[in-house]
C-alpha positions in Angstrom: 1.2 -2.3 -14.2 0.0 -4.2 -11.1 2.5 -2.4 -8.8 1.4 1.1 -10.2 -2.3 0.2 -9.4 -1.3 -1.0 -5.9 0.6 2.1 -5.1 -2.5 4.3 -5.8 -4.3 2.4 -3.3 -1.6 2.4 -0.6 -1.6 5.3 2.1 1.5 7.3 2.4 2.5 5.9 5.9 2.7 2.5 4.6 5.0 3.5 1.8 7.1 5.5 4.3 7.4 2.4 6.5 8.4 0.1 3.6 11.1 2.8 2.7 12.1 3.1 6.3 12.7 -0.7 6.6 14.7 -0.7 3.4 16.9 2.4 4.5 17.3 1.3 8.2 17.6 -2.4 7.6 15.7 -3.5 10.5 12.0 -3.4 11.5 12.9 -2.2 14.9 14.9 0.8 13.7 12.2 1.5 11.1 9.5 1.6 13.7 11.5 3.9 15.8 12.2 6.3 13.0 8.3 6.3 12.2 7.4 6.6 15.9 5.3 3.4 15.9 5.2 0.3 17.8 7.3 -2.6 16.3 4.1 -4.8 16.4 2.2 -2.1 14.4 5.1 -1.8 11.8 5.2 -5.7 11.6 1.3 -5.9 10.8 1.5 -3.1 8.3 4.4 -4.8 6.5 2.6 -8.2 6.6 -0.6 -6.5 5.2 1.6 -4.8 2.4 3.2 -8.1 1.5 -0.3 -9.8 1.4 -1.5 -7.0 -0.9 1.4 -7.4 -3.2 1.2 -11.0 -3.2 4.9 -11.7 -2.4 7.5 -11.2 0.2 9.2 -7.9 0.1 12.0 -8.5 2.5 14.3 -11.4 3.2 14.7 -11.5 7.0 17.8 -12.9 8.7 19.8 -12.4 11.8 21.5 -9.3 10.4 18.4 -7.5 9.2 16.2 -7.4 6.3 17.0 -7.2 2.5 14.7 -6.6 -0.3 13.7 -9.6 -2.3 13.3 -9.1 -6.1 9.5 -8.0 -5.6 10.7 -5.6 -2.9 13.1 -4.1 -5.5 10.2 -3.8 -7.9 8.1 -2.0 -5.2 11.0 0.4 -4.3 11.7 1.3 -7.8 7.9 2.4 -8.3 7.6 3.8 -4.8 10.4 6.1 -5.4 8.9 7.7 -8.5 
């Protein structure tokens, strides 16, 4: 229920960025796809994670993968 309430408050561009990071696998490619600076994308993602209260992506040398919290948000965002 908390995720549904959060989704109502988020703007569409933040959700599009979240989906782009998931689909592209890296913040750099997601930022390019959304035509925003990497620093702006990073800031938005951090703000989203703070709003959710959990890390949404696991970051490693090969890119970014969803955490369980990220998977939950993805499920609700796609509805």
